[in-house]
C-alpha positions as CSV (number, residue, x, y, z in Angstrom):
1,M,128.4,55.0,17.4
2,T,125.3,56.5,19.0
3,Q,125.7,59.2,21.7
4,G,124.4,56.9,24.4
5,K,126.8,54.1,23.6
6,E,129.7,56.6,23.4
7,K,128.8,58.0,26.8
8,H,128.6,54.5,28.3
9,S,132.0,53.6,26.7
10,N,133.6,56.8,28.1
11,M,132.1,56.1,31.5
12,A,133.4,52.5,31.5
13,T,136.8,53.7,30.4
14,G,136.9,56.2,33.2
15,I,135.8,53.6,35.8
16,A,138.5,51.2,34.6
17,M,141.2,53.9,34.7
18,R,140.2,54.8,38.3
19,F,140.2,51.2,39.5
20,G,143.6,50.7,37.8
21,T,145.0,53.7,39.5
22,I,143.8,52.6,42.9
23,A,145.2,49.1,42.3
24,A,148.6,50.5,41.3
25,V,148.7,52.8,44.4
26,L,148.0,49.8,46.7
27,A,150.6,47.7,44.9
28,V,153.2,50.4,45.2
29,E,152.4,51.0,48.9
30,A,152.7,47.3,49.6
31,A,156.1,47.1,47.8
32,L,157.3,50.1,49.8
33,L,156.0,48.8,53.1
34,F,157.4,45.3,52.8
35,G,160.5,46.4,50.9
36,G,161.3,48.9,53.6
37,A,160.7,46.3,56.3
38,G,162.7,43.7,54.5
39,R,160.1,41.0,55.3
40,L,156.6,39.9,54.4
41,D,155.5,38.8,57.9
42,W,154.9,42.3,59.2
43,L,151.3,42.1,60.6
44,W,150.7,45.9,60.8
45,A,151.4,46.3,57.1
46,W,149.0,43.6,56.2
47,A,146.4,45.2,58.5
48,Y,146.9,48.6,56.8
49,L,146.6,47.1,53.3
50,G,143.6,45.1,54.3
51,I,141.8,48.1,55.8
52,S,142.7,50.1,52.7
53,L,141.4,47.5,50.3
54,A,138.2,47.0,52.3
55,T,137.6,50.8,52.3
56,V,138.1,51.0,48.6
57,L,135.9,48.0,47.9
58,I,133.1,49.3,50.1
59,N,133.4,52.8,48.6
60,G,133.6,51.5,45.1
61,T,130.5,49.2,45.6
62,I,128.4,52.1,46.9
63,L,129.5,54.5,44.2
64,L,129.0,52.0,41.4
65,R,125.4,51.6,42.5
66,T,124.6,55.2,43.3
67,S,126.9,57.4,41.2
68,P,129.1,55.6,38.6
69,E,129.6,59.0,36.9
70,T,131.6,60.2,39.9
71,I,134.1,57.3,39.6
72,A,134.4,57.8,35.9
73,E,135.1,61.5,36.4
74,R,137.8,60.9,39.0
75,G,139.4,58.3,36.6
76,R,140.0,60.9,33.9
77,P,143.1,63.0,33.9
78,K,142.5,66.7,34.5
79,E,144.1,69.7,32.9
80,M,146.4,71.3,35.5
81,Q,148.5,74.5,35.6
82,G,152.3,74.1,35.8
83,W,152.6,75.2,39.4
84,D,149.7,72.9,40.4
85,K,151.6,69.9,38.9
86,V,154.7,70.7,40.9
87,V,152.8,71.1,44.2
88,S,150.7,67.9,43.7
89,G,153.7,66.0,42.5
90,V,155.8,66.9,45.6
91,G,152.8,66.2,47.9
92,G,152.1,63.0,46.1
93,L,155.7,61.8,46.5
94,A,155.8,62.6,50.2
95,L,152.4,61.1,51.0
96,Y,152.3,58.0,48.7
97,L,156.0,57.1,48.6
98,A,157.9,58.4,51.6
99,L,155.3,57.6,54.2
100,P,155.0,53.8,53.6
101,L,158.8,53.6,52.9
102,V,159.6,55.3,56.2
103,A,157.1,53.1,58.0
104,G,158.7,50.0,56.6
105,L,162.2,51.2,57.5
106,D,160.9,51.9,61.0
107,A,159.6,48.4,61.3
108,R,163.0,47.0,60.2
109,F,165.3,49.2,62.3
110,G,163.0,49.9,65.3
111,W,163.4,53.6,65.4
112,T,160.2,54.1,67.4
């Protein structure tokens, strides 16, 4: 394989990985929002997911045209130190799991 084809293949793989990651995050957020709420007719969850999807699509379209290397780079896993994995893991759990779950539970039980 020539160097140009290999670079293109690596870039395509990185872009696919990034879009797969984003799709998985949105799917998990949707499951937590609607699972916590116990219903699918929660308008504000649909609004949140719609705005999130629109933002990702607009951002992705612009970056694919102007800087696909950026998407490819963000799609590749990075080497991290042990303490950094712990900090980002705890922060990731709190932000991407607890927040939509608590929002869904709030919609179900009317805490606020």
